[in-house]
C-alpha positions in Angstrom: 26.9 6.8 -6.2 25.4 4.3 -3.7 22.7 5.7 -1.4 24.1 6.9 1.9 22.5 6.0 5.2 19.1 7.5 5.9 20.6 9.4 8.8 23.1 11.1 6.5 20.4 11.8 3.9 18.2 13.4 6.6 20.7 16.2 7.0 19.8 17.6 3.6 16.4 16.1 2.9 12.9 16.7 4.2 10.8 14.3 2.0 11.1 11.0 0.2 8.9 10.3 -2.8 8.6 6.7 -3.9 7.4 5.2 -7.2 5.3 2.1 -6.6 5.6 -0.5 -9.5 9.1 -1.8 -9.7 10.4 0.5 -7.0 8.8 -0.5 -3.7 6.2 -3.0 -5.1 7.4 -6.2 -6.6 4.8 -5.9 -9.3 6.3 -5.4 -12.8 6.5 -9.2 -13.3 2.7 -9.1 -13.1 2.4 -6.3 -15.7 5.0 -7.9 -17.9 3.0 -11.2 -18.0 -0.2 -9.2 -18.7 1.6 -7.6 -21.6 3.0 -10.9 -22.9 -0.5 -12.5 -22.7 -2.4 -9.5 -24.1 -0.1 -8.9 -27.1 0.7 -12.6 -27.6 -3.0 -13.3 -28.3 -2.8 -10.7 -31.0 0.4 -12.0 -32.6 2.8 -9.4 -31.1 5.8 -9.6 -28.8 6.7 -7.4 -25.8 9.9 -5.5 -26.3 12.0 -3.7 -23.6 11.2 -0.4 -25.4 7.5 -1.0 -25.1 7.8 -1.9 -21.4 9.9 1.2 -20.8 7.2 3.4 -22.5 4.1 2.1 -20.8 5.6 2.0 -17.3 5.8 5.8 -17.3 2.2 6.4 -18.6 -1.1 6.3 -16.9 -3.3 3.4 -17.9 -5.4 5.4 -20.4 -2.3 6.8 -22.2 -0.8 3.3 -22.2 -3.9 1.9 -23.8 -3.9 4.7 -26.4 -0.3 4.1 -27.1 -0.8 0.3 -27.4 -3.8 0.7 -29.8 -1.8 3.1 -32.1 1.4 1.1 -32.0 -0.2 -2.2 -32.9 -3.2 -0.9 -34.8 -5.6 -2.8 -32.6 -9.3 -3.0 -33.4 -10.2 -2.8 -29.7 -11.0 0.7 -28.2 -8.7 2.1 -25.5 -11.6 1.5 -23.0 -11.7 -2.2 -24.0 -7.9 -2.5 -23.7 -8.0 -0.9 -20.2 -10.9 -3.2 -19.1 -9.0 -6.3 -20.1 -5.9 -5.1 -18.3 -7.8 -4.1 -15.2 -9.7 -7.4 -15.1 -6.4 -9.2 -15.1 -4.4 -7.2 -12.5 -7.1 -6.2 -10.0 -6.9 -9.5 -8.1 -3.2 -9.2 -7.8 -3.2 -5.7 -6.3 -6.0 -6.4 -3.9 -4.6 -9.7 -2.7 -1.2 -10.8 -3.8 1.4 -8.2 -4.8 4.0 -7.6 -2.1 6.6 -5.1 -1.2 10.2 -5.7 -2.4 12.4 -7.3 0.2 13.6 -4.7 2.7 11.2 -2.0 1.5 9.0 -2.1 4.6 11.9 -1.8 6.9 13.4 1.0 4.9 10.1 3.0 4.8 9.4 2.4 8.5 12.9 3.6 9.4 12.5 6.7 7.2 9.2 7.5 8.9 10.8 7.2 12.3 13.6 9.5 11.3 11.0 12.2 10.5 11.0 12.2 6.7 7.8 13.2 5.0 6.9 10.2 2.8 4.8 10.2 -0.4 4.1 7.9 -3.4 4.0 9.1 -7.0 2.6 6.4 -9.4 1.3 5.7 -12.8 -1.0 3.2 -11.2 -4.7 4.1 -10.8 -5.9 4.9 -7.3 -8.1 1.8 -7.6 -5.0 -0.4 -7.6 -2.6 1.6 -5.5 -4.6 2.5 -2.5 -6.0 -1.0 -1.7 -2.6 -2.5 -2.2 -0.8 -0.1 0.1 -3.6 -0.4 2.7 -3.3 -4.2 2.7 0.5 -4.0 3.1 0.1 -1.7 6.1 1.9 1.4 4.8 -0.9 3.6 3.4 -1.2 5.6 6.5 2.6 6.2 6.6 2.4 8.3 3.4 1.5 11.9 3.5 -0.1 11.5 0.1 -0.4 9.1 -2.8 -0.3 11.0 -6.1 -1.3 9.4 -9.3 -1.0 10.7 -12.9 -4.8 11.0 -12.9 -4.4 13.7 -10.2 -2.3 16.0 -12.5 -5.3 17.0 -14.6 -3.5 16.7 -17.9 -2.1 14.0 -20.1 1.3 14.2 -18.4 3.5 11.2 -17.9 6.4 10.5 -15.6 9.0 11.8 -17.9 7.6 15.2 -16.8 8.2 16.5 -13.2 4.6 17.5 -12.6 3.6 14.4 -10.6 6.6 14.9 -8.2 5.9 18.6 -7.9 2.2 17.8 -7.1 3.2 15.3 -4.4 5.7 17.8 -2.9 3.2 20.6 -2.8 0.5 18.4 -1.3 2.9 17.9 1.6 3.3 21.6 2.0 6.9 21.8 0.7 8.3 23.9 -2.1 12.0 23.2 -2.5 12.6 20.1 -4.7 16.3 20.1 -3.8 15.3 18.9 -0.4 13.2 16.0 -1.8 14.6 12.7 -2.9 12.7 10.7 -5.5 13.1 6.9 -5.8 12.4 5.5 -9.3 13.3 2.4 -11.3 12.7 3.7 -14.9 15.3 5.9 -16.6 12.8 8.2 -18.2 11.1 8.8 -14.9 14.4 9.5 -13.1 15.2 12.1 -15.8 11.7 13.5 -15.4 12.2 14.1 -11.7 15.6 15.6 -12.4 14.0 18.1 -14.7 12.0 19.4 -11.8 15.2 19.9 -9.6 14.6 16.8 -7.5 17.4 14.6 -6.3 17.0 11.1 -7.5 17.8 7.5 -6.5 17.7 4.7 -9.0 16.2 1.5 -7.7 17.1 -1.7 -9.6 14.3 -3.7 -11.2 15.1 -6.3 -13.8 12.0 -5.4 -15.8 11.9 -1.7 -15.1 15.5 -1.4 -16.5 13.9 -1.7 -20.0 16.2 -1.3 -22.9 18.9 0.4 -20.7 21.8 -1.0 -18.7 22.0 -0.5 -14.9 25.0 1.7 -15.5 23.0 3.9 -17.9 20.3 4.4 -15.2 22.8 5.1 -12.5 24.5 7.7 -14.7 21.4 9.9 -14.8 20.6 9.5 -11.1 22.2 11.1 -8.0 22.2 7.8 -6.1 21.6 4.2 -6.8 20.2 1.3 -4.8 20.5 -2.3 -6.0 18.2 -3.6 -3.2 16.7 -2.1 -0.1 18.7 -4.2 2.4 21.8 -2.3 1.1 20.6 0.9 2.7 19.1 2.4 5.8 21.5 1.0 8.4 23.3 3.4 10.8 
């Protein structure tokens, strides 16, 4: 089902939780190129399945997974350092919001929604990027997988529960989660959250858009499609 207007959603919803990479940030192309370059130098190719897996993990778990999967000689710390050295400049200076995302978030804020972000990004990347884009202060909180205190990933609802509880709420049925990755949408659904799939050509992974929409309550092909009265 296509996402209704924000005014309609507001009748049954107190909070919106947004994923960052691939959902409101136009950033998965950067990570995809990092993966292509990193694995290509070592004689491996990036597959949709690999992309789908690492987009739901924190960077440490993604490094552990990559080391095991490709039997790399580098330590997880060395893998993370190489990745961070490559992407830091982008998050601090170049990565932008997806078209229409700023207007959508600003409109939701004005309508009285509590807004939060739930991301597999490290705070070192997420917070400077959101501050530069002028939306950090709009969010009640920015929750990362590092905040959960376990090796959870976004196929588990813990990160969404944490973001909701940080905002002082307790009923996930009155919270709508925006995600681009099928496993993350399913993770939020396990926690009783309502979900909206946001299209991203990389985040779609090995799935079809129809597959992703099938596991989500709502769908959004692009932000200009929603938010109007």
